[in-house]
Backbone as a chain_set.jsonl record, in Angstrom:
{"seq": "MSTAQLNNYRQSPRKVRLVADMARGKKVKDILPMLDNLSKRVAGPMKKLIQSAVANAVHNENLDKDKLFVSEIRVDEGATLKRSRPRARGRAFPIHKRTSRIMVRLTEQAVKEENTAVEKIAEKAEEKVSIKDKTTKSK", "coords": {"N": [[0.972, -1.253, 0.065], [0.554, 1.847, -1.034], [1.222, 5.595, -0.319], [0.567, 9.083, -1.529], [0.487, 12.532, -0.92], [-0.901, 15.878, -1.489], [-0.569, 19.044, -0.512], [-2.146, 21.873, 0.303], [-3.479, 22.917, -2.102], [-4.657, 25.289, -4.374], [-7.498, 25.225, -4.76], [-10.957, 24.935, -4.363], [-12.154, 22.321, -2.169], [-14.311, 21.258, -2.81], [-14.522, 21.385, -5.478], [-12.563, 19.558, -6.322], [-13.022, 17.377, -5.279], [-15.114, 16.304, -7.211], [-13.553, 15.487, -9.321], [-11.933, 13.518, -8.042], [-13.76, 11.654, -7.29], [-14.295, 10.465, -9.362], [-12.149, 8.764, -10.015], [-11.761, 7.381, -7.882], [-11.591, 3.744, -6.785], [-10.658, 2.848, -9.039], [-8.641, 1.55, -11.863], [-5.018, 2.327, -12.183], [-3.829, 2.413, -14.605], [-6.11, 2.963, -15.987], [-7.107, 5.365, -15.296], [-5.265, 7.44, -15.447], [-5.141, 8.144, -18.711], [-7.696, 8.953, -18.643], [-7.688, 11.173, -16.896], [-5.819, 12.972, -18.601], [-7.659, 13.899, -20.621], [-9.597, 15.262, -19.518], [-11.497, 18.293, -18.682], [-11.116, 19.838, -16.415], [-9.573, 21.962, -13.803], [-8.128, 20.696, -12.031], [-7.334, 18.293, -12.761], [-4.505, 17.863, -14.111], [-2.861, 18.193, -11.65], [-3.743, 16.293, -10.392], [-3.152, 13.851, -11.435], [-0.251, 14.059, -11.57], [-0.093, 13.758, -8.943], [-1.071, 10.904, -8.765], [0.81, 9.85, -10.516], [3.125, 10.124, -8.665], [2.397, 8.566, -6.477], [2.272, 5.966, -7.838], [5.139, 5.665, -8.476], [6.158, 5.575, -5.747], [5.192, 3.278, -4.851], [6.125, 1.435, -6.729], [9.208, 1.985, -6.3], [9.452, 2.005, -3.29], [8.115, -0.225, -2.556], [8.381, -2.415, -4.212], [5.98, -2.838, -5.703], [3.759, -4.189, -8.435], [3.189, -2.121, -11.464], [1.28, -2.543, -13.244], [-0.818, -3.752, -11.612], [-1.826, -1.908, -9.9], [-4.314, -0.059, -8.137], [-6.483, 2.603, -7.092], [-7.435, 2.634, -4.087], [-7.937, 4.303, -1.941], [-8.807, 7.634, -1.946], [-8.739, 11.017, -0.86], [-10.141, 14.296, -0.125], [-9.625, 16.525, 1.474], [-10.053, 19.696, 3.588], [-8.139, 22.513, 3.35], [-5.817, 25.136, 4.533], [-7.781, 27.924, 4.874], [-7.164, 30.975, 3.112], [-7.617, 34.131, 4.11], [-8.941, 37.086, 3.08], [-10.055, 40.575, 2.313], [-12.434, 42.72, 0.434], [-12.678, 45.821, -0.839], [-15.788, 47.69, -0.374], [-18.88, 49.511, -0.732], [-19.195, 52.676, 0.911], [-16.997, 52.647, 2.999], [-16.627, 50.088, 3.715], [-15.372, 46.692, 4.358], [-15.37, 43.456, 2.497], [-15.508, 40.194, 3.261], [-13.437, 37.836, 1.823], [-12.86, 34.381, 1.236], [-10.552, 32.294, 0.264], [-10.337, 29.32, -0.532], [-8.4, 26.254, 0.345], [-7.337, 22.84, -0.574], [-6.325, 19.585, 0.66], [-5.163, 16.674, -0.761], [-5.106, 13.374, -0.699], [-3.908, 10.151, -1.75], [-4.171, 6.837, -1.814], [-2.53, 3.817, -2.866], [-3.303, 0.412, -3.988], [-2.362, -2.955, -4.612], [-3.896, -5.063, -6.621], [-5.697, -7.946, -5.699], [-5.0, -11.41, -6.746], [-7.149, -12.946, -8.544], [-9.047, -15.493, -7.442], [-8.994, -18.863, -8.824], [-11.335, -20.684, -8.365], [-14.325, -19.549, -8.302], [-16.982, -18.716, -5.827], [-19.361, -19.94, -7.265], [-18.407, -21.802, -8.89], [-17.386, -23.542, -6.876], [-19.268, -24.391, -5.693], [-20.478, -25.865, -7.984], [-18.548, -27.772, -8.465], [-18.751, -29.274, -5.877], [-21.522, -30.281, -5.939], [-20.983, -32.081, -8.649], [-19.218, -33.785, -7.138], [-20.636, -34.995, -5.505], [-22.618, -36.498, -7.128], [-20.885, -38.303, -8.437], [-20.0, -39.906, -6.612], [-22.649, -41.202, -5.554], [-22.913, -42.469, -8.216], [-20.833, -44.367, -8.055], [-21.631, -45.824, -5.786], [-23.752, -46.995, -6.771], [-23.181, -48.491, -8.562], [-21.349, -50.601, -7.667], [-23.378, -52.285, -6.256]], "CA": [[-0.141, -0.113, -0.018], [1.545, 3.179, -1.2], [0.43, 6.801, -0.698], [1.187, 10.24, -1.821], [-0.37, 13.819, -0.477], [-0.416, 17.197, -1.961], [-1.081, 19.911, 0.802], [-2.247, 23.59, 0.277], [-3.693, 23.048, -3.233], [-5.714, 26.383, -4.419], [-8.66, 25.251, -5.206], [-11.885, 24.751, -3.317], [-12.316, 20.945, -2.063], [-15.822, 20.575, -3.583], [-14.378, 21.145, -7.036], [-11.603, 18.966, -6.472], [-13.905, 16.011, -5.144], [-15.736, 15.946, -8.347], [-12.502, 14.456, -10.028], [-11.476, 12.373, -7.013], [-14.723, 10.599, -6.967], [-14.369, 9.827, -10.708], [-11.088, 7.949, -9.86], [-11.933, 6.09, -6.699], [-11.668, 2.361, -6.941], [-10.164, 2.274, -10.414], [-7.057, 1.028, -11.984], [-4.328, 3.315, -12.275], [-3.621, 2.433, -16.125], [-7.521, 3.403, -16.682], [-7.333, 6.811, -14.535], [-4.203, 8.208, -16.304], [-5.518, 8.574, -19.961], [-8.87, 9.771, -18.458], [-7.354, 12.695, -16.628], [-5.653, 13.739, -19.662], [-8.819, 14.406, -21.648], [-10.66, 15.929, -18.539], [-11.1, 19.734, -18.646], [-11.095, 20.27, -15.069], [-8.063, 22.358, -13.491], [-7.163, 19.879, -10.971], [-6.815, 16.913, -13.417], [-3.098, 17.841, -13.987], [-2.173, 18.047, -10.374], [-4.244, 14.922, -9.679], [-2.323, 12.784, -12.386], [0.766, 14.021, -10.985], [-0.25, 13.224, -7.591], [-1.177, 9.603, -8.684], [1.948, 9.294, -10.884], [3.93, 10.113, -7.475], [2.12, 7.463, -5.637], [2.884, 4.758, -8.585], [6.483, 5.736, -8.288], [6.355, 5.393, -4.344], [4.802, 1.944, -4.801], [7.234, 0.728, -7.44], [10.308, 2.077, -5.711], [9.527, 1.686, -1.988], [7.361, -1.623, -1.771], [8.418, -3.299, -5.177], [4.685, -3.578, -6.501], [3.718, -4.255, -9.909], [2.443, -1.144, -11.27], [-0.013, -2.832, -13.925], [-1.889, -4.143, -10.923], [-2.111, -0.944, -8.862], [-5.788, 0.722, -8.366], [-6.708, 3.686, -6.295], [-8.073, 2.104, -2.977], [-8.629, 5.411, -1.356], [-8.417, 9.031, -2.339], [-9.293, 11.848, 0.358], [-10.035, 15.399, -0.438], [-10.007, 17.537, 2.779], [-10.13, 21.106, 3.443], [-6.724, 23.037, 3.894], [-6.037, 26.404, 5.554], [-8.03, 28.835, 4.318], [-6.752, 32.215, 3.117], [-8.843, 35.205, 4.337], [-8.694, 38.177, 2.161], [-11.085, 41.67, 2.158], [-12.555, 43.091, -0.699], [-13.488, 47.114, -0.254], [-17.018, 47.85, -0.464], [-19.583, 50.842, -0.548], [-19.196, 53.241, 2.29], [-15.565, 52.366, 3.636], [-16.593, 48.543, 4.463], [-14.824, 45.334, 3.86], [-16.203, 42.458, 2.378], [-14.455, 39.073, 3.406], [-13.211, 36.8, 0.901], [-12.275, 33.112, 1.622], [-9.719, 31.33, -0.509], [-10.086, 27.903, -0.045], [-7.625, 25.065, -0.259], [-7.284, 21.391, -0.616], [-5.45, 18.556, 0.755], [-5.543, 15.445, -1.438], [-4.494, 12.294, -0.27], [-4.309, 9.065, -2.506], [-3.818, 5.417, -1.598], [-2.622, 2.862, -3.998], [-3.18, -0.915, -3.414], [-2.365, -3.946, -5.54], [-5.192, -5.584, -7.033], [-5.453, -9.366, -5.296], [-5.234, -12.048, -7.896], [-8.585, -13.517, -8.47], [-9.029, -17.081, -7.204], [-9.179, -19.771, -9.702], [-12.545, -21.207, -8.398], [-15.125, -18.771, -7.666], [-17.931, -19.365, -5.273], [-20.207, -20.567, -8.046], [-17.936, -22.998, -9.434], [-16.952, -24.6, -5.748], [-20.573, -25.326, -5.666], [-20.851, -26.768, -8.893], [-17.844, -29.178, -8.304], [-19.164, -30.237, -4.898], [-22.439, -31.134, -6.73], [-20.341, -33.024, -9.19], [-18.334, -34.816, -6.368], [-21.955, -35.974, -4.728], [-22.928, -37.347, -8.307], [-19.819, -39.294, -8.888], [-20.187, -40.727, -5.293], [-23.72, -41.797, -5.942], [-22.712, -43.43, -9.402], [-19.978, -45.3, -7.445], [-22.197, -46.527, -5.036], [-24.803, -47.717, -7.274], [-22.167, -49.618, -9.481], [-20.825, -51.714, -6.885], [-24.26, -53.259, -6.258]], "C": [[0.789, 1.115, -0.064], [0.615, 4.528, -1.135], [1.128, 7.947, -1.129], [0.214, 11.433, -1.326], [-0.077, 14.92, -1.389], [-1.679, 18.152, -1.039], [-1.101, 21.262, -0.245], [-2.562, 23.587, -1.248], [-4.78, 24.314, -3.554], [-6.815, 26.236, -5.051], [-9.734, 24.699, -4.232], [-12.128, 23.055, -3.222], [-13.456, 20.378, -2.797], [-15.521, 20.716, -4.937], [-13.587, 20.03, -7.154], [-12.322, 17.246, -6.388], [-14.844, 15.425, -6.126], [-14.778, 15.016, -9.304], [-12.063, 13.263, -9.222], [-12.656, 11.37, -6.961], [-14.839, 9.777, -8.422], [-13.231, 8.831, -10.687], [-10.995, 7.095, -8.764], [-12.173, 4.874, -7.138], [-11.296, 1.887, -8.363], [-8.991, 1.985, -10.787], [-6.428, 2.117, -12.46], [-4.09, 3.457, -13.804], [-4.887, 2.952, -16.651], [-7.63, 4.863, -16.395], [-6.491, 7.832, -15.512], [-4.697, 8.823, -17.333], [-6.908, 9.441, -19.738], [-8.789, 11.103, -17.897], [-6.596, 13.522, -17.808], [-6.744, 14.519, -20.478], [-9.727, 15.211, -20.731], [-10.44, 17.291, -18.557], [-11.481, 20.304, -17.433], [-9.718, 20.683, -14.438], [-7.28, 21.467, -12.734], [-6.719, 18.522, -11.531], [-5.314, 16.832, -13.752], [-2.402, 17.46, -12.782], [-2.641, 16.581, -9.844], [-3.304, 13.982, -10.501], [-0.869, 12.778, -12.026], [1.088, 13.394, -9.642], [-0.356, 11.482, -7.728], [0.13, 8.957, -9.271], [3.082, 8.88, -9.562], [3.858, 8.942, -6.595], [2.529, 6.181, -6.198], [4.279, 4.708, -8.307], [6.797, 5.503, -6.834], [6.041, 3.634, -4.355], [5.787, 0.8, -5.482], [8.54, 0.62, -6.44], [10.562, 1.652, -4.175], [8.955, 0.294, -1.657], [7.436, -2.599, -2.925], [7.017, -3.719, -5.692], [4.793, -3.594, -7.837], [3.117, -3.032, -10.414], [1.179, -1.3, -12.303], [-1.195, -3.195, -13.0], [-2.499, -3.076, -10.242], [-3.35, -0.316, -9.099], [-5.644, 1.851, -6.965], [-7.816, 3.1, -5.129], [-8.615, 3.337, -2.252], [-8.224, 6.653, -1.904], [-9.372, 9.859, -1.585], [-9.057, 13.1, -0.373], [-10.548, 16.26, 0.936], [-9.616, 19.172, 2.657], [-8.777, 21.547, 4.117], [-6.951, 24.338, 4.582], [-6.825, 27.253, 4.383], [-7.456, 30.488, 4.22], [-8.022, 33.284, 3.269], [-8.225, 36.764, 3.853], [-10.161, 39.428, 2.164], [-11.284, 42.191, 0.779], [-13.258, 44.757, -0.278], [-15.067, 47.117, -0.94], [-17.662, 49.232, -0.423], [-19.253, 51.36, 0.836], [-18.161, 52.982, 3.141], [-16.042, 51.151, 4.026], [-16.02, 47.812, 3.695], [-15.505, 44.191, 3.815], [-15.378, 41.289, 2.188], [-14.503, 38.16, 2.251], [-12.374, 35.593, 1.387], [-11.708, 32.711, 0.162], [-9.272, 30.256, -0.067], [-8.857, 27.044, -0.43], [-7.777, 23.752, 0.08], [-6.149, 20.611, -0.176], [-5.833, 17.28, 0.102], [-4.435, 14.646, -0.948], [-4.902, 10.922, -1.088], [-3.383, 7.884, -2.138], [-3.633, 4.42, -2.725], [-2.638, 1.525, -3.606], [-2.973, -1.756, -4.642], [-3.24, -4.843, -5.659], [-5.01, -7.063, -6.501], [-5.777, -10.088, -6.465], [-6.277, -12.872, -7.379], [-8.478, -15.091, -8.172], [-9.449, -17.863, -8.225], [-10.709, -20.295, -9.883], [-13.568, -20.065, -7.531], [-16.284, -19.505, -6.998], [-18.919, -20.208, -5.733], [-19.588, -21.979, -8.598], [-17.48, -24.103, -8.185], [-18.269, -25.397, -5.698], [-20.865, -26.255, -6.542], [-19.883, -28.264, -8.862], [-18.525, -30.084, -7.122], [-20.367, -30.993, -5.49], [-22.169, -31.996, -7.538], [-19.825, -34.252, -8.587], [-19.755, -35.9, -5.86], [-22.411, -37.033, -5.764], [-22.157, -38.455, -8.454], [-19.886, -40.299, -7.77], [-21.332, -41.744, -5.439], [-23.413, -42.931, -7.095], [-21.852, -44.745, -8.817], [-20.783, -46.242, -6.955], [-23.427, -47.656, -5.779], [-24.177, -48.658, -8.293], [-21.958, -50.638, -9.04], [-21.83, -52.529, -6.494], [-24.619, -54.058, -7.048]], "O": [[1.661, 1.323, 0.78], [-0.468, 4.616, -1.713], [2.356, 7.863, -1.124], [-0.982, 11.147, -1.383], [0.966, 14.895, -2.043], [-2.902, 18.083, -0.915], [-0.373, 21.554, -1.194], [-1.816, 24.368, -1.838], [-5.819, 24.264, -2.894], [-7.165, 27.059, -5.897], [-9.34, 24.002, -3.297], [-12.296, 22.5, -4.308], [-13.517, 19.251, -3.288], [-16.296, 20.137, -5.698], [-13.837, 19.357, -8.154], [-12.173, 16.291, -7.151], [-15.325, 14.3, -5.996], [-15.177, 14.023, -9.912], [-11.864, 12.158, -9.728], [-12.411, 10.234, -6.555], [-15.373, 8.676, -8.547], [-13.41, 7.913, -11.486], [-10.203, 6.154, -8.726], [-13.061, 4.81, -7.989], [-11.563, 0.765, -8.795], [-8.12, 2.176, -9.939], [-7.071, 2.923, -13.132], [-4.15, 4.592, -14.278], [-4.836, 3.416, -17.79], [-8.216, 5.581, -17.206], [-6.957, 8.769, -16.16], [-4.825, 10.041, -17.211], [-7.212, 10.4, -20.448], [-9.535, 12.029, -18.217], [-6.818, 14.73, -17.893], [-6.587, 15.667, -20.895], [-10.64, 15.839, -21.268], [-9.27, 17.661, -18.46], [-12.202, 21.301, -17.452], [-8.778, 19.891, -14.502], [-6.05, 21.421, -12.732], [-5.935, 17.764, -10.961], [-4.82, 15.706, -13.679], [-1.519, 16.602, -12.76], [-2.011, 15.889, -9.045], [-2.625, 13.268, -9.762], [-0.223, 11.733, -12.112], [2.083, 12.763, -9.287], [0.215, 10.79, -6.886], [0.589, 7.899, -8.842], [3.687, 7.817, -9.424], [4.82, 8.387, -6.064], [3.034, 5.317, -5.481], [4.686, 3.635, -7.861], [7.971, 5.159, -6.7], [6.825, 2.876, -3.783], [6.125, -0.292, -5.027], [8.905, -0.423, -5.896], [11.594, 1.089, -3.809], [9.27, -0.286, -0.618], [6.714, -3.593, -2.848], [6.866, -4.873, -6.091], [5.755, -3.103, -8.428], [2.239, -2.712, -9.613], [0.246, -0.498, -12.316], [-2.358, -3.041, -13.372], [-3.687, -3.207, -9.946], [-3.57, 0.022, -10.263], [-4.801, 1.796, -6.07], [-9.018, 3.168, -5.386], [-9.815, 3.329, -1.975], [-7.093, 6.647, -2.39], [-10.576, 9.608, -1.564], [-8.088, 13.217, -1.124], [-11.711, 16.52, 1.244], [-8.981, 19.689, 1.738], [-8.363, 21.083, 5.179], [-8.017, 24.644, 5.116], [-6.508, 27.224, 3.194], [-7.35, 31.144, 5.257], [-9.102, 33.236, 2.681], [-7.228, 37.344, 4.284], [-11.283, 38.951, 1.993], [-10.352, 42.114, -0.022], [-14.217, 44.85, 0.488], [-15.327, 46.514, -1.981], [-16.926, 50.149, -0.058], [-19.06, 50.604, 1.788], [-18.508, 53.129, 4.313], [-15.758, 51.104, 5.223], [-15.999, 48.015, 2.481], [-16.174, 43.79, 4.768], [-14.625, 41.197, 1.218], [-15.574, 37.775, 1.782], [-11.274, 35.791, 1.904], [-12.353, 32.815, -0.881], [-8.24, 30.048, 0.572], [-8.363, 27.195, -1.547], [-8.402, 23.513, 1.113], [-5.029, 20.913, -0.587], [-6.907, 16.797, 0.46], [-3.258, 14.974, -0.793], [-6.085, 10.583, -1.11], [-2.153, 7.916, -2.146], [-4.574, 4.215, -3.491], [-1.842, 1.339, -2.686], [-3.388, -1.306, -5.71], [-3.41, -5.548, -4.665], [-3.958, -7.528, -6.941], [-6.65, -9.666, -7.223], [-6.389, -13.37, -6.259], [-7.704, -15.777, -8.84], [-10.54, -17.478, -8.646], [-11.294, -20.384, -10.962], [-13.496, -19.849, -6.322], [-16.629, -20.628, -7.365], [-19.408, -21.083, -5.018], [-20.22, -23.031, -8.696], [-17.256, -25.287, -8.434], [-18.398, -26.621, -5.67], [-21.393, -27.321, -6.224], [-20.255, -29.411, -9.112], [-18.806, -31.275, -7.26], [-20.309, -32.22, -5.566], [-22.936, -32.958, -7.488], [-19.853, -35.38, -9.08], [-19.827, -37.128, -5.863], [-22.578, -38.213, -5.454], [-22.687, -39.557, -8.598], [-19.827, -41.499, -8.04], [-21.1, -42.953, -5.453], [-23.646, -44.123, -6.896], [-22.149, -45.911, -9.077], [-20.812, -47.372, -7.444], [-23.808, -48.758, -5.385], [-24.842, -49.578, -8.771], [-22.216, -51.674, -9.651], [-21.441, -53.678, -6.289], [-25.492, -54.872, -6.75]]}, "num_chains": 1, "name": "protein.A"}
């Protein structure tokens, strides 16, 4: 399991979560081309962040990069920059410039078992039938 984090990204978490929700649970090799063609501003930094997590997984944990998928992607609110804008009659209007913290966690996909649950049930049924055939033939 490999992680990468982007702190103080100058875009509101609400906008970043739209892209994060698209990437969650998908394979890395499917996400990267999708982010290339996405017309959201966060697509570029998100792609770099995922590539960084892939590099961490390959270098630090010797994982196969073709089997990696995004197991967790979290977008939290970072520090808010507080500014003010002049308004009528000498007043000031507050402006909140929000930032995001993005955390990506990659995991290697587990190899599928050769026998699924349905196949196991079918095998047990075949064994029962073959046992009955053996007992009837011996009589």
